C-alpha positions as CSV (number, residue, x, y, z in Angstrom):
1,X,-23.7,-13.7,-36.5
2,X,-20.1,-13.4,-35.7
3,X,-18.6,-15.9,-33.3
4,X,-16.6,-14.4,-30.4
5,X,-14.3,-15.6,-27.8
6,X,-17.1,-15.9,-25.3
7,X,-18.8,-18.4,-27.6
8,X,-15.6,-20.5,-27.7
9,X,-15.3,-20.3,-23.9
10,X,-18.9,-21.5,-23.5
11,X,-18.4,-24.4,-25.9
12,X,-15.2,-25.4,-24.2
13,X,-16.6,-25.0,-20.7
14,X,-13.8,-22.7,-19.6
15,X,-13.2,-19.0,-18.9
16,X,-12.5,-16.4,-21.6
17,X,-9.1,-15.9,-19.9
18,X,-8.3,-19.6,-20.4
19,X,-9.3,-19.3,-24.1
20,X,-6.9,-16.3,-24.5
21,X,-4.1,-18.2,-22.9
22,X,-4.6,-21.3,-25.0
23,X,-4.8,-19.4,-28.3
24,X,-1.9,-17.1,-27.4
25,X,0.3,-20.1,-26.5
26,X,0.1,-19.0,-22.8
27,X,0.5,-21.2,-19.7
28,X,-2.2,-23.9,-20.0
29,X,-1.9,-27.7,-20.1
30,X,-1.9,-29.5,-23.5
31,X,-5.2,-31.2,-22.7
32,X,-6.9,-27.9,-22.0
33,X,-5.3,-26.3,-25.2
34,X,-6.7,-29.2,-27.2
35,X,-10.1,-28.7,-25.6
36,X,-10.1,-25.0,-26.5
37,X,-8.9,-25.7,-30.1
38,X,-11.7,-28.3,-30.5
39,X,-14.2,-25.6,-29.4
40,X,-12.7,-23.2,-32.0
41,X,-13.2,-25.7,-34.8
42,X,-16.8,-26.5,-33.6
43,X,-17.8,-22.8,-33.4
44,X,-16.0,-21.6,-36.5
45,X,-14.3,-18.9,-34.5
46,X,-11.6,-16.9,-36.4
47,X,-9.1,-15.2,-34.1
48,X,-8.2,-11.5,-34.8
49,X,-4.8,-11.9,-36.4
50,X,-3.8,-8.3,-35.8
51,X,-4.6,-8.7,-32.1
52,X,-2.6,-11.9,-32.1
53,X,0.4,-10.0,-33.5
54,X,0.0,-7.4,-30.7
55,X,0.1,-10.3,-28.2
56,X,3.2,-11.6,-29.8
57,X,4.9,-8.2,-29.7
58,X,4.0,-7.8,-26.0
59,X,5.0,-11.4,-25.2
60,X,8.4,-10.3,-23.7
61,X,6.9,-7.9,-21.1
62,X,6.8,-8.5,-17.4
63,X,4.5,-6.5,-15.1
64,X,5.7,-5.4,-11.6
65,X,3.0,-4.0,-9.2
66,X,4.4,-2.8,-5.9
67,X,2.7,-1.4,-2.8
68,X,4.8,1.7,-2.3
69,X,7.8,2.6,-4.3
70,X,8.9,5.1,-1.7
71,X,9.5,2.2,0.7
72,X,13.2,1.3,0.1
73,X,12.3,-2.4,0.4
74,X,10.2,-2.2,-2.7
75,X,12.8,-0.1,-4.5
76,X,15.4,-2.7,-3.9
77,X,13.1,-5.6,-4.9
78,X,12.1,-3.7,-8.1
79,X,15.8,-3.4,-9.0
80,X,16.3,-7.2,-8.6
81,X,13.2,-8.0,-10.7
82,X,14.3,-5.5,-13.4
83,X,17.8,-7.1,-13.4
84,X,16.3,-10.5,-14.0
85,X,14.0,-9.3,-16.7
86,X,16.9,-7.5,-18.5
87,X,19.0,-10.6,-18.4
88,X,16.1,-12.6,-20.0
89,X,15.7,-9.9,-22.7
90,X,12.3,-8.8,-21.4
91,X,10.8,-5.4,-20.8
92,X,9.3,-4.3,-17.5
93,X,6.1,-2.3,-16.7
94,X,6.3,-0.9,-13.2
95,X,3.2,0.3,-11.3
96,X,2.9,1.7,-7.8
97,X,-0.4,1.2,-6.0
98,X,0.1,3.2,-2.7
99,X,-1.5,0.3,-0.8
100,X,-4.8,1.2,-2.6
101,X,-7.0,-1.8,-3.7
102,X,-8.8,0.2,-6.4
103,X,-5.4,1.1,-8.0
104,X,-4.4,-2.5,-7.8
105,X,-7.6,-3.5,-9.7
106,X,-6.8,-0.8,-12.3
107,X,-3.3,-1.9,-12.8
108,X,-4.3,-5.6,-13.1
109,X,-6.7,-4.6,-15.9
110,X,-3.8,-2.7,-17.5
111,X,-1.7,-5.8,-17.4
112,X,-4.5,-7.7,-19.1
113,X,-4.8,-5.0,-21.8
114,X,-1.0,-5.0,-22.4
115,X,-1.1,-8.8,-22.6
116,X,2.0,-9.2,-20.5
117,X,3.8,-12.5,-20.1
118,X,3.5,-12.5,-16.3
119,X,3.2,-10.3,-13.3
120,X,5.1,-10.0,-10.0
121,X,2.7,-8.4,-7.5
122,X,2.8,-7.2,-3.9
123,X,-1.0,-7.0,-3.1
124,X,-2.9,-5.5,-0.2
125,X,-4.6,-8.0,2.1
126,X,-8.0,-7.1,0.6
127,X,-6.9,-7.8,-3.0
128,X,-4.9,-10.9,-2.1
129,X,-7.9,-12.6,-0.6
130,X,-9.8,-12.3,-4.0
131,X,-7.0,-13.3,-6.4
132,X,-7.9,-16.4,-8.5
133,X,-5.6,-17.9,-11.1
134,X,-8.5,-18.4,-13.6
135,X,-9.2,-14.6,-13.6
136,X,-5.9,-13.8,-15.4
137,X,-4.5,-14.7,-18.8
138,X,-1.0,-14.6,-17.3
139,X,0.7,-16.2,-14.2
140,X,1.0,-14.1,-11.0
141,X,3.8,-14.4,-8.5
142,X,3.3,-12.7,-5.2
143,X,6.1,-11.1,-3.3
144,X,6.2,-10.0,0.4
145,X,2.5,-10.8,0.8
146,X,0.6,-14.0,0.6
147,X,-2.7,-15.0,-1.0
148,X,-5.1,-17.9,-0.5
149,X,-3.3,-21.3,-0.1
150,X,-2.6,-23.0,-3.4
151,X,-3.5,-19.9,-5.5
152,X,-0.3,-18.4,-6.7
153,X,3.4,-18.9,-6.4
154,X,5.0,-16.5,-3.9
155,X,8.2,-15.4,-2.2
156,X,8.0,-14.1,1.4
157,X,10.0,-13.5,4.5
158,X,9.5,-15.8,7.5
159,X,7.6,-13.0,9.2
160,X,6.5,-15.0,12.2
161,X,10.1,-15.8,13.1
162,X,11.3,-12.3,12.4
163,X,8.7,-10.7,14.7
164,X,9.5,-13.2,17.4
165,X,13.3,-12.6,17.0
166,X,12.9,-8.9,17.7
167,X,10.9,-9.7,20.9
168,X,13.5,-12.2,22.0
169,X,16.3,-9.7,21.4
170,X,14.6,-7.0,23.4
171,X,13.8,-9.3,26.3
172,X,17.5,-10.4,26.4
173,X,18.4,-6.7,26.6
174,X,16.3,-6.3,29.7
175,X,13.1,-4.8,28.2
176,X,9.7,-6.0,29.3
177,X,7.1,-3.3,28.3
178,X,7.4,-3.9,24.6
179,X,4.8,-2.4,22.2
180,X,4.3,-3.3,18.6
181,X,3.1,-1.0,15.9
182,X,2.1,-2.8,12.7
183,X,0.8,-1.8,9.3
184,X,-2.9,-2.2,8.7
185,X,-3.1,-3.2,5.0
186,X,-1.0,-6.3,4.4
187,X,-0.7,-10.0,5.4
188,X,3.0,-9.3,6.1
189,X,2.3,-6.9,8.9
190,X,-0.3,-9.4,10.3
191,X,2.3,-12.2,10.3
192,X,4.9,-10.0,12.0
193,X,2.2,-9.0,14.6
194,X,1.4,-12.7,15.2
195,X,5.1,-13.5,15.7
196,X,5.4,-10.6,18.1
197,X,2.3,-11.7,20.1
198,X,3.4,-15.3,20.3
199,X,6.9,-14.4,21.6
200,X,5.5,-11.9,24.1
201,X,3.2,-14.6,25.6
202,X,6.0,-17.1,25.6
203,X,8.0,-14.7,27.8
204,X,5.0,-14.2,30.0
205,X,4.6,-10.6,28.8
206,X,1.4,-8.8,27.7
207,X,1.3,-7.9,24.0
208,X,0.7,-4.2,23.4
209,X,-0.5,-3.9,19.8
210,X,-1.5,-1.0,17.6
211,X,-2.0,-0.7,13.9
212,X,-1.5,2.2,11.5
213,X,-1.4,2.9,7.8
214,X,2.1,1.8,6.7
215,X,3.7,5.2,6.2
216,X,6.0,7.5,8.1
217,X,3.6,10.3,8.8
218,X,0.7,8.3,10.4
219,X,3.3,6.2,12.3
220,X,4.9,9.4,13.7
221,X,1.5,10.7,14.9
222,X,0.6,7.3,16.5
223,X,4.0,6.9,18.2
224,X,3.8,10.4,19.6
225,X,0.4,9.7,21.2
226,X,1.7,6.4,22.6
227,X,4.8,7.9,24.1
228,X,2.8,10.6,25.8
229,X,0.5,8.1,27.6
230,X,1.1,7.0,31.2
231,X,2.8,3.6,31.4
232,X,4.0,3.9,27.8
233,X,6.2,1.2,26.3
234,X,9.9,1.2,27.1
235,X,10.6,-0.4,23.7
236,X,8.8,-0.5,20.3
237,X,8.8,-2.9,17.4
238,X,7.9,-1.3,14.1
239,X,6.7,-3.5,11.2
240,X,8.4,-1.8,8.2
241,X,11.1,0.8,7.4
242,X,8.7,3.7,6.9
243,X,6.9,3.1,10.2
244,X,10.3,2.8,11.9
245,X,11.3,6.2,10.4
246,X,8.1,7.7,11.8
247,X,8.9,6.3,15.2
248,X,12.4,7.8,15.2
249,X,10.9,11.2,14.3
250,X,8.4,10.9,17.2
251,X,11.0,10.0,19.7
252,X,13.2,12.9,18.7
253,X,10.3,15.3,18.8
254,X,9.5,14.1,22.4
255,X,13.1,14.6,23.4
256,X,13.7,10.9,24.1
257,X,17.1,9.4,23.4
258,X,17.7,5.9,22.2
259,X,17.5,3.6,24.0
260,X,17.3,5.4,27.4
261,X,14.0,7.2,26.5
262,X,12.6,4.4,24.3
263,X,14.2,1.5,22.5
264,X,13.3,1.0,18.8
265,X,13.6,-2.1,16.6
266,X,12.2,-2.6,13.1
267,X,12.6,-4.0,9.6
268,X,14.8,-3.3,6.6
269,X,18.5,-2.6,6.8
270,X,18.6,0.7,4.9
271,X,21.7,2.9,4.9
272,X,19.9,5.6,7.1
273,X,19.3,3.0,9.9
274,X,23.0,2.9,10.5
275,X,23.4,6.7,10.4
276,X,20.7,7.6,13.0
277,X,22.6,7.6,16.3
278,X,23.2,5.3,18.0
279,X,22.2,3.0,15.1
280,X,18.8,1.2,14.7
281,X,18.3,-2.5,15.4
282,X,16.6,-4.1,12.4
283,X,15.7,-7.3,10.6
284,X,17.6,-7.3,7.3
285,X,15.5,-8.8,4.5
286,X,17.2,-10.6,1.5
287,X,15.7,-8.2,-1.0
288,X,17.9,-9.2,-4.0
289,X,17.0,-12.8,-3.4
290,X,13.3,-12.0,-3.1
291,X,13.3,-10.4,-6.5
292,X,15.4,-13.1,-8.1
293,X,13.4,-15.9,-6.6
294,X,10.2,-14.3,-7.8
295,X,11.4,-14.1,-11.4
296,X,12.6,-17.7,-11.1
297,X,9.2,-18.9,-10.1
298,X,7.6,-16.9,-12.9
299,X,9.9,-18.4,-15.5
300,X,9.3,-21.9,-14.2
301,X,5.5,-21.3,-14.3
302,X,5.8,-20.2,-17.9
303,X,7.8,-23.3,-18.8
304,X,5.6,-25.7,-16.8
305,X,2.1,-24.2,-16.3
306,X,0.6,-27.3,-14.6
307,X,3.2,-27.7,-11.9
308,X,2.2,-27.4,-8.2
309,X,2.0,-23.9,-6.6
310,X,5.2,-23.1,-4.8
311,X,5.9,-20.7,-1.9
312,X,9.5,-19.8,-1.1
313,X,10.0,-18.6,2.5
314,X,13.3,-16.8,3.2
315,X,14.9,-16.0,6.5
316,X,15.8,-12.5,7.7
317,X,18.9,-11.5,9.7
318,X,18.8,-9.6,13.0
319,X,21.3,-6.7,13.1
320,X,21.6,-5.4,16.7
321,X,22.7,-1.8,17.1
322,X,22.6,0.8,19.8
323,X,18.9,1.6,19.7
324,X,18.3,-1.6,21.7
325,X,21.4,-1.6,23.9
326,X,21.1,-3.4,27.3
327,X,19.5,-1.3,30.0
């Protein structure tokens, strides 16, 4: 009976993914590699040499899985990741999930099949909670979203501080009925919501929180409903650039000027945010640094697989414009 990789994994007491990494010179410790090689000798397993050649050919490929390529934030981060991969002489496979956990699973399987060197990934909250390093034959670096503590390297914005900074700014400008509209699929939106809520309570104000799918169309519909209600907010904080765009459309459709009718503040300093009169107040994210740091973590992980998991937290910059001018 032919001996397969599962037999080797059983003999070594490790997962098949670990066996694949060890035999493919992937990121495992020397002790674990020796353990797997001993199991290979004991079982008489003979690796498929053609498959090994395929692995070698694909060894210079990086996978990038983003949540929504239409979101300018992910477009900019993708450019930074691609630049770093190009400088390292690596190819890039780009996948867009549309915040869909099933598509995320599909693309992670694709990365396994393509035997990529590593993956930079912006997962939904649902997928992030299930990610385990031992399930993959390559290292994962998370961007924009977090996973379980100690699981994977990651690069994120200080979202708690950013959410609080927008509240502090609006309060300083004389606003008190401040609502927050946050995306419903990611840990990033949750953290921004938590920062908003903590800052509101610190100022003695009641948080007004709603959630929505993180896209312009559902955000526009939700903001339109909110602005039509009695006692509506006099200012809104929007948790990403697409939600901010939907809020602008809703305010315009309702005939409300900024900030007299409603004040708006959000995330991502895209060119259009400065063109919409009177200019939109935003938190600018260091998108190029996020991409570059993610690739740096990935390269470090490939060089030193056993090093402790690292999380890089970057600061945003508040850019105040006319949409939150003092009342």
